[in-house]
C-alpha positions as CSV (number, residue, x, y, z in Angstrom):
1,M,0.0,0.0,0.0
2,I,1.3,3.5,-0.9
3,N,1.3,6.0,2.0
4,S,2.1,9.4,0.4
5,V,0.7,12.9,1.0
6,T,1.4,16.3,-0.6
7,L,0.2,19.4,1.3
8,L,0.2,23.1,0.7
9,G,0.0,25.1,3.9
10,I,1.3,27.7,6.2
11,L,3.9,26.8,8.9
12,K,2.7,27.5,12.4
13,E,4.1,27.1,15.9
14,R,5.9,24.2,17.6
15,D,4.0,21.8,19.8
16,Q,4.6,22.9,23.5
17,N,4.5,19.2,24.7
18,E,6.4,17.5,21.9
19,E,9.3,19.7,20.7
20,A,9.9,17.6,17.6
21,I,6.5,18.5,16.2
22,R,5.5,21.6,14.3
23,Y,2.1,22.4,12.9
24,L,0.9,23.2,9.4
25,A,-2.3,25.1,8.7
26,V,-4.1,23.7,5.7
27,E,-7.2,25.4,4.2
28,R,-10.1,23.1,3.4
29,D,-11.3,23.1,-0.2
30,Y,-14.9,23.7,0.7
31,K,-16.8,26.4,2.6
32,D,-18.7,26.0,5.9
33,S,-22.3,27.0,6.4
34,Q,-21.3,30.6,6.8
35,G,-19.4,30.6,3.5
36,H,-15.9,30.6,5.0
37,F,-13.0,28.2,4.4
38,E,-11.8,26.5,7.6
39,C,-8.2,25.6,8.3
40,D,-7.0,22.3,9.9
41,R,-3.8,22.3,12.0
42,L,-1.8,19.2,11.1
43,P,1.2,18.0,13.1
44,L,4.5,17.6,11.2
45,M,7.6,15.8,12.2
46,Y,10.9,15.9,10.2
47,W,12.1,12.4,9.2
48,T,15.1,12.7,11.6
49,R,12.6,13.1,14.5
50,D,14.5,15.9,16.1
51,Q,14.1,19.7,16.2
52,K,17.5,20.5,14.7
53,N,16.6,20.6,11.1
54,V,15.6,23.0,8.3
55,L,11.9,22.7,8.9
56,F,12.3,24.2,12.4
57,S,14.5,27.0,11.1
58,L,11.8,28.5,8.8
59,P,9.8,31.4,10.3
60,E,6.1,31.0,11.2
61,E,3.7,31.9,8.4
62,S,6.0,30.6,5.7
63,L,4.0,29.1,2.8
64,V,5.4,25.6,2.1
65,V,4.7,22.4,0.1
66,I,5.2,19.3,2.2
67,R,5.7,15.8,0.7
68,G,5.6,13.0,3.2
69,R,3.8,10.1,4.7
70,I,1.3,9.5,7.5
71,E,2.4,7.6,10.6
72,T,0.6,7.0,13.9
73,Q,2.3,7.9,17.1
74,N,0.5,7.6,20.5
75,K,-2.7,7.1,18.6
76,I,-2.3,10.5,16.8
77,A,-1.7,10.7,13.0
78,I,1.5,12.7,12.2
79,I,2.9,13.7,8.8
80,I,6.5,12.6,8.5
81,V,8.3,15.0,6.3
82,P,11.3,13.9,4.2
83,D,10.9,16.7,1.7
84,F,9.5,20.2,1.5
85,R,9.8,23.4,-0.4
86,R,9.3,27.0,0.8
87,L,7.2,29.0,-1.5
88,S,7.3,32.3,0.4
89,Q,9.0,33.4,3.6
90,K,6.0,35.0,5.2
91,L,2.5,35.7,4.1
92,V,1.2,39.3,4.5
93,N,-2.5,39.7,5.3
94,N,-4.1,42.7,3.4
């Protein structure tokens, strides 16, 4: 079975309880009942499973494309990231 995901999202903060996890905000592709797009916060972990890597050196609000796989850790699905590309350093809200 192939376990592969590609996500486009905005890097968010680190997890306060698990320092090797950082969050990615991903906008849903459909609107809610009020006509707004909701965002999901997905946990990311770099494939080395530590916090000393390029993924953690990027600033919050960076737009990135993540290619990885889904693994379960302590009954929580986590995206394991072997590859990513930064598209912009920081998004500016107008």
